C-alpha positions in Angstrom: 54.7 162.1 48.4 51.6 162.0 50.6 50.4 164.9 52.6 49.7 164.4 56.3 45.9 164.5 55.5 46.2 161.8 53.0 48.1 159.6 55.4 45.4 159.7 58.0 42.6 157.2 58.0 38.9 158.2 58.4 37.9 159.0 62.0 34.1 158.6 61.6 33.9 155.9 64.3 35.8 153.1 65.9 34.1 150.5 63.8 34.2 151.9 60.3 32.5 154.6 58.3 28.9 153.5 58.6 29.2 152.3 62.2 29.7 154.5 65.3 31.5 153.8 68.5 29.5 153.8 71.7 31.7 155.0 74.5 30.3 155.9 77.9 30.5 159.6 78.7 33.1 158.7 81.3 35.3 156.9 78.7 34.8 159.7 76.2 35.7 162.3 78.7 38.8 160.3 79.7 39.9 160.0 76.1 39.3 163.6 75.3 41.2 164.7 78.4 44.2 162.5 77.5 44.1 163.8 73.9 44.0 167.4 75.1 47.1 166.8 77.2 48.8 165.2 74.2 47.8 168.1 72.0 49.4 170.5 74.4 52.6 168.4 74.5 52.8 168.5 70.7 52.4 172.3 70.7 55.1 172.3 73.3 57.4 170.3 71.1 56.8 172.8 68.3 57.7 175.6 70.7 60.9 173.8 71.8 62.0 173.4 68.1 61.3 177.1 67.5 63.4 178.0 70.6 66.3 175.7 69.6 65.9 173.6 72.7 68.6 170.9 73.0 67.7 168.0 70.8 67.8 165.3 73.6 65.3 167.3 75.6 63.0 167.5 72.6 63.4 163.8 71.9 62.4 163.0 75.5 59.2 164.9 75.2 58.5 163.2 71.8 59.0 159.9 73.6 56.5 161.0 76.3 53.9 161.9 73.6 54.4 158.6 71.8 53.8 156.8 75.1 50.7 158.8 75.8 49.3 158.1 72.4 50.0 154.4 72.9 48.0 154.6 76.1 45.0 156.1 74.2 45.4 153.4 71.6 45.4 150.6 74.1 42.3 152.1 75.8 40.5 152.3 72.5 41.6 148.9 71.5 40.3 147.3 74.7 37.0 149.1 74.4 36.7 148.1 70.7 37.4 144.5 71.5 34.9 144.4 74.4 32.1 146.1 72.5 32.3 146.4 68.7 34.2 143.2 68.1 32.1 141.1 70.5 28.8 142.5 69.1 29.8 141.8 65.5 30.9 138.2 66.3 27.6 137.6 68.1 25.8 138.9 65.0 27.7 136.3 62.9 30.1 138.8 61.3 33.5 137.0 61.6 35.2 139.4 59.1 35.7 141.6 62.2 38.6 139.3 63.2 40.6 140.1 60.1 39.8 143.8 60.6 41.0 143.6 64.2 44.2 141.8 63.2 44.9 144.5 60.6 44.4 147.2 63.1 46.6 145.5 65.7 49.4 145.1 63.1 49.2 148.8 62.4 49.3 149.6 66.1 52.4 147.4 66.7 54.6 149.0 64.0 
């Protein structure tokens, strides 16, 4: 069985290990703010479990966190397509299309 660390992909940059994302400071700040809220919600779920909060209430918070993560994913995907993907296609690197399709399939599970 995999540990949680083994199940997570590398997070060195949006465009692979050797490439870096290039978010504006405003975008980066927005993403970090959203992720901080999500992090707090996840800690809240842990606390709810520890306090034996009614399952339906916990499940509703989990649904909220999943929705918030989906929002972050959509924002990153849009930025990735408008910057990284466009730039790589303009540079003649059409392999980015398969990479993007693979990523989108993972997001839509």
